[in-house]
C-alpha positions in Angstrom: -0.1 0.3 0.0 1.3 3.5 -1.1 -1.2 5.7 0.7 -1.1 9.3 0.9 -4.3 10.8 2.6 -4.4 14.3 3.4 -7.2 15.9 5.9 -9.5 17.9 4.2 -9.6 20.9 6.2 -12.5 23.5 5.4 -11.2 26.9 6.3 -14.2 29.6 6.6 -13.1 33.2 6.9 -14.9 36.3 8.1 -14.3 38.8 5.4 -16.4 41.1 3.3 -20.0 39.6 2.5 -18.5 36.0 4.1 -20.1 35.2 7.2 -18.6 33.1 9.7 -19.7 28.7 9.6 -19.9 27.0 12.5 -16.8 24.7 12.8 -17.9 21.4 11.6 -14.1 19.8 10.9 -12.4 19.7 14.1 -13.2 21.1 17.8 -13.4 24.7 18.1 -9.9 24.9 20.1 -8.2 28.1 20.8 -5.5 30.0 19.1 -2.2 31.3 20.5 0.2 33.4 19.5 4.0 33.7 20.3 5.9 37.0 19.6 9.7 36.9 20.6 10.2 40.6 20.4 6.8 42.2 21.7 5.2 39.3 23.6 4.7 38.7 27.4 4.3 35.5 29.2 1.7 37.4 31.2 -0.4 37.8 28.4 -3.3 35.3 27.9 -1.7 34.5 24.4 -5.1 34.5 22.4 -4.5 37.5 20.0 -1.5 39.2 18.2 -1.8 42.1 20.7 -2.0 39.7 23.5 1.0 37.4 22.7 3.2 34.8 24.7 6.9 35.9 24.4 8.8 32.6 25.2 9.6 28.8 24.6 9.0 28.4 28.4 5.2 29.3 28.3 4.4 27.2 25.3 6.3 24.5 26.7 4.7 24.8 30.0 1.0 24.7 28.7 -0.7 21.4 27.9 -2.8 22.1 24.7 -6.0 20.3 23.6 -7.6 19.1 20.2 -8.0 22.1 18.1 -5.8 24.4 19.5 -3.2 26.5 17.4 0.2 27.7 18.3 1.1 30.4 16.1 4.8 31.9 15.8 5.4 35.6 14.4 7.1 35.4 11.2 10.6 36.9 11.8 10.8 36.1 15.4 13.5 33.8 16.9 13.9 31.5 19.9 16.4 29.7 21.5 16.1 26.6 23.1 14.1 23.6 22.6 10.3 23.6 21.7 8.3 21.1 23.5 4.7 21.7 23.8 2.7 19.2 25.6 -0.9 17.5 24.8 -2.3 15.5 22.0 -4.9 16.4 19.3 -7.6 13.9 18.3 -8.9 12.7 15.2 -9.9 15.3 13.0 -8.8 18.0 15.6 -5.2 18.2 15.4 -3.3 20.7 17.4 -1.4 22.9 14.9 1.7 24.5 15.1 2.1 27.4 12.0 3.2 30.6 11.4 1.4 34.1 11.3 2.3 37.6 9.7 4.4 38.0 6.9 8.4 37.7 6.6 10.8 34.5 7.3 9.8 31.4 9.1 9.8 31.8 12.7 13.4 30.3 13.9 13.6 27.6 16.8 17.4 27.8 17.4 18.7 24.6 19.6 21.8 25.6 21.4 25.1 24.0 22.2 23.1 22.1 25.5 20.1 20.9 23.8 19.4 17.5 21.9 16.9 18.8 20.3 15.4 22.1 18.9 11.7 20.5 18.7 10.3 17.4 20.6 7.5 15.7 21.0 6.9 12.3 23.4 4.1 9.9 23.7 1.7 12.7 21.7 -0.4 12.4 18.6 -2.8 14.3 16.2 0.0 17.2 15.7 0.5 19.3 12.5 3.8 21.2 12.3 4.1 23.7 9.9 6.4 26.5 8.4 9.2 26.6 11.1 13.0 27.1 10.5 15.2 24.8 12.9 18.7 24.8 13.6 20.5 23.3 16.1 24.4 23.7 16.3 26.9 25.6 18.1 29.9 24.7 20.0 29.0 21.5 21.7 29.9 18.3 23.4 27.0 16.5 22.5 27.7 13.7 20.1 23.9 13.2 18.8 22.0 16.3 18.0 18.7 16.2 16.3 16.8 19.1 14.7 13.3 17.7 15.3 13.2 14.4 17.3 9.6 12.8 17.9 9.6 10.0 20.2 7.4 7.3 21.6 7.6 4.9 24.6 5.6 2.0 25.6 2.7 4.1 24.8 0.7 2.0 22.1 -0.3 3.4 18.6 0.6 7.2 18.0 -1.2 8.7 15.2 -1.0 11.6 12.6 2.1 13.6 13.1 2.2 15.7 10.2 5.4 17.9 9.6 5.3 20.3 6.9 7.3 22.9 5.2 9.8 23.3 7.5 13.4 24.7 7.0 15.9 22.5 9.2 19.8 23.1 8.9 22.7 23.5 10.4 22.1 20.2 12.7 25.8 19.4 14.2 27.2 17.9 17.2 30.7 16.9 18.1 33.1 14.3 17.0 32.8 14.5 13.4 35.1 11.8 11.8 34.9 11.8 8.0 34.9 8.0 7.1 35.1 6.6 10.7 32.5 4.8 13.1 31.3 7.8 14.8 30.5 9.3 11.2 27.5 7.0 11.0 25.0 8.1 13.5 22.2 6.4 11.9 18.9 7.9 13.3 20.6 11.3 14.5 20.1 14.4 12.1 17.4 16.4 10.8 14.2 15.0 11.6 13.7 11.5 13.3 11.3 9.3 14.8 12.2 6.9 17.4 10.4 4.4 19.4 12.1 3.0 22.4 10.8 0.6 25.0 9.6 -3.3 25.2 6.8 -3.5 27.4 3.8 -2.0 25.3 4.0 -2.7 21.9 4.1 1.0 20.1 4.4 2.3 16.7 3.4 5.2 14.5 0.6 5.5 12.2 -0.5 7.9 9.6 2.9 9.8 9.7 3.9 13.0 7.0 6.7 14.3 6.5 6.1 16.6 3.5 7.6 19.8 1.9 10.4 20.4 4.0 13.9 21.7 3.3 16.6 19.6 5.3 20.0 20.9 5.0 22.5 21.8 4.4 25.2 20.8 7.2 23.0 18.0 8.5 24.6 15.4 10.9 24.0 12.8 9.8 20.3 11.9 8.7 18.0 14.1 7.0 15.0 11.7 7.9 14.8 8.6 9.7 12.5 6.2 11.6 13.5 3.6 13.9 12.2 1.5 16.5 13.0 -1.3 19.4 10.1 -3.2 18.2 11.8 -4.5 15.4 12.2 -8.0 15.9 14.9 -8.1 17.9 17.5 -6.8 15.0 20.2 -4.6 15.9 19.0 -1.0 16.8 22.6 0.5 16.0 23.2 1.6 19.6 26.5 2.8 19.6 25.5 5.4 16.7 21.6 6.0 17.4 21.9 5.9 21.3 18.7 3.2 21.2 19.7 0.5 23.9 19.9 -2.7 22.3 19.0 -4.6 25.2 15.4 -3.1 24.7 14.8 -4.8 20.8 12.1 -7.0 21.2 9.2 -8.6 18.9 8.2 -6.7 15.7 5.4 -4.3 15.8 5.7 -2.2 12.8 4.7 1.3 11.9 2.4 1.9 9.2 1.4 4.5 6.6 4.5 6.6 6.3 4.7 9.3 3.9 8.2 10.9 2.9 7.1 13.3 0.2 8.4 16.4 -1.7 11.0 17.0 0.5 14.9 18.5 -0.3 17.5 17.0 1.4 21.0 19.0 0.8 24.2 17.4 1.8 23.5 15.4 4.6 26.4 13.8 6.3 25.0 10.2 5.8 21.8 9.2 4.2 18.7 11.5 3.2 15.8 9.2 3.9 15.7 6.2 5.9 12.6 4.4 7.1 12.4 1.4 9.6 10.6 -1.1 11.1 7.4 -0.4 9.5 4.7 -2.2 7.1 4.2 0.4 4.2 5.8 3.7 3.5 5.5 6.0 0.3 8.8 7.9 -0.4 7.9 10.2 -3.3 9.0 13.5 -5.4 11.9 13.9 -2.9 15.2 15.5 -3.8 18.6 14.3 -1.8 21.8 15.7 -3.3 25.4 15.5 -2.0 24.6 12.9 0.8 27.3 10.9 2.4 30.1 13.6 2.3 30.8 12.2 6.4 30.4 8.7 5.7 29.3 7.0 2.6 25.9 5.6 2.5 23.0 5.2 0.4 20.9 8.4 0.1 17.8 6.9 0.3 17.5 2.9 1.7 15.1 1.6 3.9 15.1 -1.6 6.4 12.8 -4.2 8.2 9.4 -4.0 6.6 6.8 -6.5 6.1 4.7 -5.0 3.3 5.2 -2.3 0.3 8.0 0.0 0.0 7.1 2.4 -3.0 10.2 4.8 -4.1 9.3 7.0 -7.0 9.4 10.0 -8.6 12.7 11.1 -6.2 16.1 12.8 -7.7 19.4 11.5 -6.2 22.5 12.9 -7.2 25.8 13.2 -6.5 26.4 11.0 -3.8 29.7 11.2 -2.0 32.3 8.3 -1.7 33.3 8.1 1.8 33.9 4.5 2.8 31.2 2.1 1.5 27.9 2.0 -0.4 26.9 5.4 -2.2 24.3 4.1 -4.4 21.1 6.1 -4.8 18.6 3.4 -3.3 18.9 0.5 -1.3 16.5 -2.3 0.0 18.3 -3.5 2.9 17.9 -6.2 5.7 14.6 -7.7 6.4 12.3 -6.0 3.5 9.3 -7.5 1.9 8.3 -5.8 -1.5 9.9 -2.4 -3.1 8.9 -0.6 -6.0 11.5 1.6 -7.1 10.3 3.4 -10.4 10.1 6.9 -11.9 13.3 8.2 -10.4 16.0 10.0 -12.0 19.6 9.0 -10.4 22.6 11.0 -11.6 26.1 11.3 -11.0 26.2 9.0 -7.6 29.4 7.6 -7.0 28.8 4.0 -6.7 25.5 3.5 -8.8 21.8 3.8 -9.0 20.8 0.5 -7.1 22.0 -1.7 -4.2 20.8 -4.8 -2.6 21.8 -5.1 0.8 18.6 -7.5 1.8 20.0 -9.2 4.6 17.8 -11.8 6.0 14.9 -12.0 3.7 13.6 -12.9 0.6 12.4 -9.6 -1.0 10.5 -8.8 -4.0 12.0 -5.8 -5.9 10.7 -4.3 -8.7 13.3 -1.7 -10.5 11.4 0.0 -13.6 11.1 3.2 -15.5 13.9 4.9 -13.9 16.6 7.2 -15.3 20.2 6.6 -14.5 22.5 8.8 -15.8 26.4 8.6 -15.3 26.0 6.6 -11.9 29.1 4.4 -10.9 31.8 5.8 -12.3 34.1 5.6 -9.2 37.2 4.0 -9.3 38.2 1.1 -6.7 38.4 2.8 -3.2 38.1 1.9 0.7 38.2 -1.9 -0.2 35.5 -1.7 -2.8 35.2 -2.9 -6.6 34.7 -0.1 -8.9 31.2 1.4 -9.2 28.5 -0.1 -10.7 24.6 1.2 -12.1 23.6 -2.3 -10.5 25.1 -3.8 -7.1 24.4 -6.9 -5.3 25.8 -7.4 -1.5 25.2 -8.5 2.1 24.4 -11.8 1.0 21.4 -11.0 -1.0 22.3 -12.7 -4.5 19.7 -15.3 -5.0 17.4 -14.7 -2.2 13.7 -13.3 -3.1 13.4 -11.6 -6.9 14.7 -8.5 -8.6 13.5 -7.4 -11.6 15.0 -4.6 -13.3 13.1 -3.7 -16.9 12.3 -0.5 -19.0 15.2 1.5 -17.5 17.1 3.9 -19.5 20.6 3.7 -18.1 23.3 6.2 -19.7 27.1 5.7 -19.0 29.1 8.6 -20.8 32.8 8.7 -22.2 35.1 8.1 -19.4 32.4 7.1 -17.0 34.3 4.0 -15.8 31.4 2.3 -14.3 30.4 -1.3 -14.5 26.8 -1.9 -15.5 26.6 -4.6 -12.5 28.9 -5.9 -9.7 28.4 -8.3 -7.0 29.9 -8.0 -3.6 29.0 -11.2 -2.6 31.2 -12.9 -5.3 28.0 -15.4 -5.9 26.5 -16.1 -9.3 23.2 -14.5 -9.5 20.2 -16.9 -11.2 18.0 -16.5 -13.7 14.9 -16.9 -11.4 16.4 -14.1 -8.9 17.7 -11.6 -11.5 16.2 -10.2 -14.9 16.7 -7.4 -17.1 14.0 -6.8 -19.7 13.4 -3.8 -22.1 16.3 -1.6 -20.7 18.5 0.7 -22.4 21.9 0.4 -22.1 23.8 3.4 -24.0 27.4 3.8 -23.3 30.3 6.0 -24.2 32.5 4.0 -22.3 31.8 1.4 -19.5 33.3 -1.8 -17.7 30.9 -4.1 -18.8 29.1 -6.9 -16.8 29.8 -8.7 -13.7 29.7 -12.3 -14.5 28.4 -13.1 -11.3 25.4 -10.6 -11.5 23.8 -10.9 -14.7 20.7 -13.3 -14.3 18.5 -13.6 -17.2 18.3 -10.8 -20.0 15.4 -10.2 -22.7 14.5 -7.5 -25.1 17.2 -5.0 -24.0 18.9 -2.5 -26.0 22.5 -2.4 -26.1 24.4 0.7 -27.7 28.0 1.5 -27.7 30.6 0.7 -24.7 30.9 -3.0 -23.5 26.9 -3.4 -23.1 26.2 -6.5 -25.2 25.0 -9.5 -23.7 25.6 -12.8 -25.8 22.9 -14.6 -23.9 20.0 -11.9 -24.9 18.0 -13.7 -27.6 16.0 -10.7 -28.2 18.8 -7.9 -28.1 18.4 -4.9 -30.0 21.9 -3.6 -31.2 21.0 -0.6 -32.6 21.1 3.2 -32.0 18.1 3.6 -29.9 17.8 7.2 -31.4 17.4 9.0 -28.0 16.5 12.5 -28.5 19.5 14.1 -26.9 21.3 11.2 -24.6 23.7 12.6 -21.7 21.9 15.9 -21.3 20.0 15.6 -18.2 20.8 18.4 -15.7 19.6 18.7 -12.2 15.8 18.7 -12.0 13.7 15.4 -13.3 12.3 17.7 -16.0 15.5 17.9 -17.5 15.5 14.5 -19.1 13.5 15.1 -22.1 16.9 14.2 -23.7 16.0 10.4 -23.4 12.8 10.2 -24.9 12.7 8.3 -28.6 12.6 10.2 -31.6 10.2 8.9 -34.4 11.5 6.1 -35.9 13.3 4.7 -33.5 13.9 0.9 -33.3 12.9 0.4 -29.6 9.3 2.0 -30.6 6.9 -1.5 -30.0 10.5 -3.5 -29.9 9.7 -4.4 -25.9 8.4 -7.7 -24.5 4.9 -6.8 -22.7 4.9 -7.2 -19.1 2.2 -7.9 -16.7 1.5 -5.4 -13.5 3.8 -2.9 -15.3 3.0 0.2 -13.0 0.6 1.5 -16.2 2.6 4.3 -16.8 6.2 5.4 -17.7 8.6 7.9 -16.5 6.5 11.0 -17.9 3.4 9.7 -16.9 2.4 8.5 -20.7 -0.3 5.3 -19.9 0.8 2.0 -20.8 1.1 0.6 -23.4 0.2 3.3 -25.9 -0.9 1.3 -28.7 -0.8 -2.3 -27.2 2.8 -3.0 -27.8 5.8 -2.2 -25.2 8.5 0.2 -26.3 12.0 -0.1 -24.5 13.6 2.0 -22.2 11.7 4.7 -20.0 9.8 6.4 -22.4 6.3 4.9 -24.3 6.5 6.6 -27.3 3.0 8.4 -28.1 2.2 9.9 -31.6 -1.0 9.5 -34.0 -4.3 9.2 -33.4 -5.7 6.5 -31.3 -9.1 5.8 -29.8 -9.9 7.1 -26.7 -8.6 5.0 -23.7 -11.8 3.3 -21.9 -13.4 6.0 -19.5 -13.1 4.6 -15.6 -16.6 5.3 -15.2 -16.3 4.5 -11.2 -13.4 7.4 -10.7 -14.8 9.4 -7.9 -17.9 8.1 -7.2 -19.3 6.7 -3.9 -17.9 3.5 -3.0 -18.7 1.5 0.3 -17.9 -1.6 1.6 -18.7 -4.3 4.3 -15.9 -2.4 6.4 -12.6 -0.3 6.2 -9.4 -0.9 8.3 -9.5 2.5 9.1 -10.5 6.2 7.9 -7.1 6.2 5.6 -8.2 2.7 3.9 -11.9 3.5 3.4 -13.6 2.2 0.3 -13.4 5.8 -1.0 -9.7 4.7 -1.8 -10.4 2.0 -4.4 -12.1 4.6 -6.9 -9.6 7.8 -6.3 -7.6 6.9 -9.6 -4.3 6.7 -7.3 -3.0 3.2 -7.2 -0.8 4.4 -4.3 -4.1 4.3 -2.2 -5.8 1.4 -1.0 -9.1 -0.3 0.5 -8.5 -2.5 3.3 -11.2 -4.3 5.0 -11.4 -4.6 8.8 -10.5 -8.3 8.3 -9.5 -11.5 5.8 -13.0 -12.8 6.4 -14.7 -14.5 3.4 -17.4 -12.8 1.4 -16.1 -9.4 2.2 -17.7 -6.8 -0.4 -17.0 -3.6 -1.9 -19.5 -1.7 -4.4 -19.6 1.4 -6.3 -22.5 3.5 -7.2 -22.1 5.1 -10.8 -25.2 7.2 -10.0 -26.7 6.0 -12.9 -27.2 3.2 -15.5 -24.2 2.7 -18.2 -23.5 0.3 -20.7 -20.6 -1.5 -19.0 -17.8 -3.8 -20.8 -16.3 -4.7 -18.1 -13.9 -3.7 -14.9 -10.6 -3.9 -13.5 -8.8 -4.7 -10.4 -5.3 -3.0 -9.5 -4.3 -5.4 -6.2 -1.6 -4.0 -4.0 1.1 -6.4 -5.9 1.5 -9.5 -7.5 2.2 -12.0 -4.6 -1.2 -13.6 -4.1 -4.1 -15.1 -6.0 -7.4 -13.7 -4.9 -10.9 -15.3 -5.5 -13.8 -13.2 -6.1 -16.7 -12.4 -8.1 -18.2 -9.2 -9.8 -21.9 -8.7 -9.8 -23.8 -5.6 -11.0 -27.6 -4.1 -10.2 -29.5 -1.2 -11.6 -31.1 -0.8 -8.2 -28.8 -2.0 -5.4 -31.3 -4.7 -4.9 -31.2 -7.3 -7.7 -27.8 -8.5 -8.5 -26.5 -10.4 -11.5 -23.2 -12.1 -11.6 -21.0 -11.0 -14.2 -17.7 -12.0 -13.7 -16.7 -15.4 -11.6 -13.6 -15.5 -10.1 -14.1 -17.8 -7.2 -11.6 -20.5 -8.6 -8.8 -17.8 -9.5 -5.1 -18.9 -9.6 -3.8 -15.6 -11.4 -1.7 -13.7 -9.1 -1.1 -10.6 -11.5 -1.3 -7.2 -10.0 -4.0 -5.9 -12.5 -6.7 -8.3 -13.5 -9.4 -7.5 -16.1 -13.0 -8.8 -16.2 -14.8 -8.6 -19.6 -18.7 -8.7 -19.5 -21.5 -6.7 -21.1 -24.3 -5.4 -18.8 -26.4 -2.3 -18.4 -25.8 -1.5 -14.5 -25.7 1.3 -12.1 -24.2 -0.3 -9.0 -21.0 -2.9 -9.5 -19.9 -4.9 -6.7 -16.7 -7.2 -6.0 -17.0 -10.1 -3.4 -14.0 -11.7 -1.9 -14.9 -15.3 -1.6 -11.5 -16.2 -0.5 -8.2 -14.3 0.8 -4.8 -15.7 0.4 -3.3 -16.6 3.8 -3.4 -14.2 6.5 -4.0 -11.5 4.2 -7.1 -8.7 5.2 -9.4 -8.3 2.1 -7.8 -5.0 -0.2 -6.7 -3.5 -3.4 -5.6 -0.2 -4.5 -8.0 0.6 -7.2 -11.4 -0.7 -8.9 -12.0 0.4 -12.1 -15.4 0.3 -14.5 -15.3 0.3 -18.2 -18.0 1.3 -20.5 -19.9 4.1 -22.0 -22.9 6.1 -21.1 -26.0 4.6 -22.2 -28.2 6.4 -24.3 -31.2 7.8 -23.0 -33.2 7.5 -26.6 -32.2 3.6 -26.1 -35.6 1.5 -27.2 -37.6 4.5 -26.6 -40.7 5.7 -28.6 -39.8 7.0 -31.9 -41.8 8.4 -35.0 -40.7 9.8 -38.3 -42.4 11.8 -41.3 -42.2 8.3 -43.1 -40.6 4.9 -43.2 -39.6 2.9 -46.5 -41.3 -0.2 -45.0 -42.2 -2.0 -41.5 -38.3 -3.3 -41.5 -36.9 0.0 -41.3 -39.3 2.0 -39.1 -38.2 5.0 -36.9 -37.7 2.5 -33.9 -34.9 0.7 -35.6 -32.9 4.0 -35.3 -32.9 3.4 -31.0 -32.6 -0.4 -31.3 -29.0 -0.4 -30.3 -28.1 -2.3 -33.6 -26.4 -0.8 -36.0 -27.1 -3.6 -38.4 -30.5 -2.2 -38.7 -31.8 1.4 -39.6 -34.5 3.8 -40.1 -34.9 4.9 -43.7 -37.6 7.1 -45.0 -40.0 7.0 -47.9 -37.9 8.7 -50.1 -34.7 11.5 -50.2 -36.5 14.6 -50.1 -35.3 17.6 -47.9 -36.4 17.8 -44.4 -37.5 14.1 -43.9 -37.7 14.4 -40.1 -37.3 11.8 -36.9 -37.8 12.3 -33.4 -37.6 10.1 -30.2 -39.7 10.9 -27.2 -37.4 9.9 -24.2 -40.4 9.6 -21.8 -39.3 12.4 -19.3 -37.3 15.8 -19.4 -33.1 15.1 -19.1 -30.5 17.8 -19.0 -28.8 16.7 -22.1 -25.3 17.4 -22.8 -24.8 15.4 -26.5 -26.1 13.4 -29.3 -24.8 10.9 -31.9 -25.6 10.1 -35.2 -24.3 6.7 -37.2 -25.1 6.9 -40.6 -25.3 4.3 -43.1 -22.0 5.0 -44.6 -19.3 7.7 -45.1 -21.4 10.3 -47.3 -22.2 13.8 -47.0 -25.5 14.4 -44.7 -26.7 17.8 -44.2 -29.1 18.0 -41.0 -30.0 19.6 -37.7 -31.1 18.6 -34.6 -34.1 20.4 -32.2 -35.4 19.8 -28.8 -38.6 20.2 -26.9 -40.2 19.8 -23.7 -44.0 19.7 -25.1 -43.4 18.1 -28.4 -44.5 21.4 -29.5 -42.3 24.5 -29.3 -38.6 23.6 -30.6 -35.2 24.5 -29.8 -32.2 24.6 -32.3 -29.3 22.8 -30.6 -27.4 21.5 -33.6 -27.0 23.2 -36.8 -25.1 20.9 -39.6 -26.9 22.5 -42.6 -23.7 23.4 -43.9 -22.0 20.2 -43.0 -18.7 19.2 -44.3 -18.1 15.8 -42.5 -18.4 12.8 -44.1 -17.8 10.8 -41.0 -20.2 7.5 -40.3 -20.5 8.4 -36.9 -21.0 12.2 -36.0 -21.4 13.8 -32.7 -23.0 17.0 -31.7 -22.5 18.7 -27.9 -24.9 21.0 -26.5 -26.8 21.6 -23.0 -30.7 21.6 -23.2 -33.4 20.2 -20.8 -35.7 18.4 -23.0 -38.0 15.3 -23.3 -38.0 15.4 -27.5 -35.4 15.2 -29.8 -35.9 15.8 -33.2 -33.3 15.3 -36.6 -33.9 16.9 -39.8 -32.1 15.8 -42.6 -31.9 18.6 -45.0 -30.1 17.1 -47.6 -29.0 13.4 -48.5 -26.0 12.6 -50.6 -27.3 12.0 -54.3 -28.9 9.3 -54.9 -29.8 8.2 -51.3 -33.1 7.8 -49.3 -33.0 9.6 -45.9 -31.8 7.0 -43.4 -29.5 6.5 -40.4 -28.4 3.4 -38.4 -28.7 4.4 -34.9 -29.1 7.6 -32.6 -28.1 8.1 -29.1 -28.7 11.1 -26.8 -27.0 11.5 -23.7 -27.6 13.1 -20.6 -28.2 13.4 -16.6 -31.4 12.6 -14.7 -33.6 15.5 -14.0 -32.9 16.8 -10.2 -36.5 17.2 -9.5 -35.5 19.2 -6.0 -33.8 21.6 -8.3 -35.2 25.4 -7.0 -38.0 24.1 -5.6 -39.6 25.3 -2.3 -37.8 24.1 0.6 -38.3 24.5 4.4 -36.7 23.3 7.9 -37.2 23.0 11.5 -34.7 25.9 11.7 -31.6 28.0 10.2 -28.4 29.5 10.9 -29.0 32.7 9.4 -30.8 34.1 5.7 -27.5 32.8 4.2 -27.8 29.2 5.4 -31.8 28.8 4.6 -33.3 25.5 3.1 -33.3 26.6 -0.2 -29.6 26.4 -0.1 -29.7 22.9 -0.4 -31.7 22.9 -3.7 -30.0 25.9 -5.4 -27.7 23.6 -7.7 -24.6 25.1 -5.8 -22.7 23.0 -3.5 -20.5 26.1 -2.2 -23.9 27.3 -0.3 -25.5 24.9 2.5 -28.3 24.7 4.8 -27.6 24.8 8.2 -29.9 24.6 11.0 -29.9 26.6 14.1 -28.3 24.0 16.3 -26.9 20.3 16.0 -30.0 18.9 17.8 -31.1 15.3 16.8 -33.8 15.0 14.7 -33.5 18.6 13.2 -35.5 18.1 9.9 -35.6 19.7 6.4 -38.3 19.1 3.5 -38.9 19.9 0.1 -42.1 20.2 -2.1 -41.8 18.8 -5.5 -44.8 20.8 -7.0 -46.6 17.8 -8.0 -46.2 13.9 -7.7 -43.8 12.2 -9.1 -42.7 8.6 -9.0 -39.6 8.6 -7.2 -36.8 6.3 -7.7 -34.0 7.7 -5.6 -32.4 10.7 -3.9 -29.0 12.0 -3.1 -27.5 13.9 -0.2 -24.2 15.8 -0.8 -22.8 16.6 2.9 -20.4 19.1 3.6 -17.4 16.8 4.5 -16.7 13.1 5.1 -17.7 12.5 8.4 -20.6 10.1 9.8 -24.2 11.6 9.7 -27.1 9.7 10.6 -30.5 10.3 9.2 -33.8 8.9 7.6 -35.8 9.8 4.5 -39.4 10.0 4.3 -42.3 10.9 1.5 -45.5 12.1 1.5 -48.4 12.8 -1.0 -50.1 15.4 1.1 -47.4 16.9 3.6 -49.1 15.0 6.5 -49.0 11.1 6.2 -45.4 10.1 5.8 -43.4 6.7 4.4 -40.3 5.8 5.4 -38.2 5.0 2.2 -34.6 5.5 3.6 -33.3 4.3 6.9 -29.6 5.5 7.6 -30.1 6.1 11.6 -27.5 3.3 11.9 -25.4 4.6 9.3 -21.7 4.0 9.4 -20.4 5.8 5.8 -18.8 8.6 5.6 -18.9 9.4 1.9 -19.6 13.0 1.2 -22.1 12.0 -1.5 -24.7 9.5 -0.1 -27.7 7.6 -2.4 -30.7 6.4 -1.6 -32.7 4.0 -3.8 -36.1 3.6 -3.6 -39.6 3.1 -5.4 -42.5 5.7 -4.0 -45.1 8.1 -5.6 -44.8 11.6 -3.5 -44.6 15.1 -3.9 -43.0 15.8 -0.6 -39.4 14.6 0.8 -38.3 15.0 4.0 -34.6 14.5 5.7 -34.3 13.9 9.3 -30.7 14.1 10.5 -30.7 12.0 13.6 -27.1 12.5 14.8 -24.5 14.7 13.6 -21.0 14.2 14.1 -19.8 16.0 17.2 -19.0 19.2 17.2 -21.6 19.9 14.3 -24.7 21.6 13.4 -27.1 20.1 11.2 -26.0 20.8 7.5 -25.7 19.6 4.0 -25.0 21.3 0.9 -27.4 19.6 -1.9 -30.1 17.2 -2.0 -31.3 16.0 -5.0 -34.5 13.7 -6.2 -34.7 11.5 -9.2 -38.1 10.0 -10.7 -38.3 6.7 -13.1 
């Protein structure tokens, strides 16, 4: 799982005509201000004019959920910032700045271990501070930010954002010596100690920070004594080896968008976790005090995703000095979409002691990595290196990377420090580009298997690659990459490259190339990190499930909710609360579609999941369309082809593999909008005979057609959709590719017509022609003003697309109460989700209702709440505003979806929503209520 979930905070400001909304996303809390120049600790701290002054005042205060601590821009404080207290889910304690100018400076001094500290605390968001900790000192270990936990259980939601952490300097810097390693010491560190109460982190975000220069020694690190009894590197980290105990991993760690500048050792190092996302970071100039890998990870049981990072200019002082390293006791690792350049010993390093990892290295660009000469007892640098007894443990799949070694680079392609021969089942190279102006070739003990690689120049060629491409790859400008991920367009393929469509197709390929182009663009794989995309291709299938309302039998926690399965991000995932048989997940597409299939993206390719897919038009009656209950396929991406008309799609897992909990990253539903005209009543000015009557243009069969009795100008055909819709487009499929001229009109009453598409001067001879427009209508008419001679007026199929009409839109709404005139009941039916109805309080059983103006045959309703929290409610309908019938009971609701749909069948004029319970604290409110009929 590669999950990045940020809390959605709705900031509502009193400004101009805007009026304050009651807080609904968090407890109200108190805002405290701290001013190093004009404040006073005798003040109450609750305004800029009564600000506190010192860190001592802040450190002596226990804050509560929803509180904010704001430091004045340009201010400076010396010592340690160590505020007390914890926030709560949805109501963190926030540290930030106010005013304009430089970020507030927290400067640790010679006698302090850390400049910012939290201990056994959770639900904190810390933003926009400058942090230093240097000066003459005898302290060998110093930190900028040190977050610790000890025998405290699970500690949730620590967010560190937009900090500037630099000059973190202790004593005893010895270049190349043991004392210069200091694992877990430096800029930002998370440490868990103790061995009596299992303790871990959950949902930790380190995002958008600048860390460096002058960091001794690590940029960002995570360590724990709950590490399975493994080493704590006591002499370096200060964490007692005697406390190392059973494995209790942290989860949902996100280290993203950071710039780590010249750390003395490594830039980023998570340890002792299940799943981590390391994305879009920059690490430069690492390893100046002791050679190490800028981004490395150890002791994980889940998935490590390292993607979109840039790592360069790693120094050679001692060993290692590659860009990326999956180290001891790792499980699944994806190293993808990264730009690695000018790193002394290479791009990739395997030091996976004690485990059999599953490693994928794909769609990366390596430029001039591994150009070092032998030093410190190590061999030449190499782009890919194995060590630490890793060889032949697990699998390493290296494919679709572009590797450039310039003239005089002096690098090997591979190197094996284990002195053991890598087997083909352990190591494979496929679809890679090896472009060399001079290299030292392959280490014969680290070759594995090879297929479909491109070898150009130097000593790159392998005789065992039966599908080798030994030709100029025709790169745009090889070797031209600079500093920055966007500088590598020189590694794209030129038109006519022999690598276009020359690769071997690979399952579970990550779905995109380095630049984000979808794979495979025209059905065939390219070689290298670039997927060549040119020419006109059919539109990609539309994922109808994207961002639609999803529900499930359960969810592990809020960060793995059902909605994570339709957010379009394969780095997120839905996880059920267990691995029970028949766990289900479903998506509401909000209307019927012509479905052609679905696709599940699992978390990895390690297991065969058994499941079935069902569809429904009403969420009550289900039809099975795909049976995978005996599935043996372990592919990460699995497709299910079927044909159905449905609104709801459900996947039920009949059996989960091993001890896994039910989970997937993404569920996609493929298909196209359902024509509103399908099988509706059609009439025309004439017909040739009964086999070519008007209904043949809406029967869904392009082999039949309506043909008029002649080819006269202004022959017409029309369809009655049965009710008004919000129409968006139409489509005509003619019988051939000739020139037809026509116009399209719409009407609500079959009498008064409005022109929406004028093709009377048409020049297109396309067989299928689309017309886009916006109109509310029940009837659609096509008038053919000119036929190609000789031809009778005819077409094979006519389609109309649009959305059901919201019967509640702009109708009369009333409620038990309203907060004020800007939040009255009408705001829930004004078609504007930026407005909302808010009651005068959050009492149970506050009600709101709408008068539709007449009776309708209702089929569903939809509430759009203001946020994703738990609202409980019921919906009733009435024909007379007196006698009410319950049609949807959500008084035991467990869904936190922002948009919630209720399906029912009833004839009614009035619809009432009663909110039986609000999420505390919140006043009763929703943004929009919609009602639909048959």
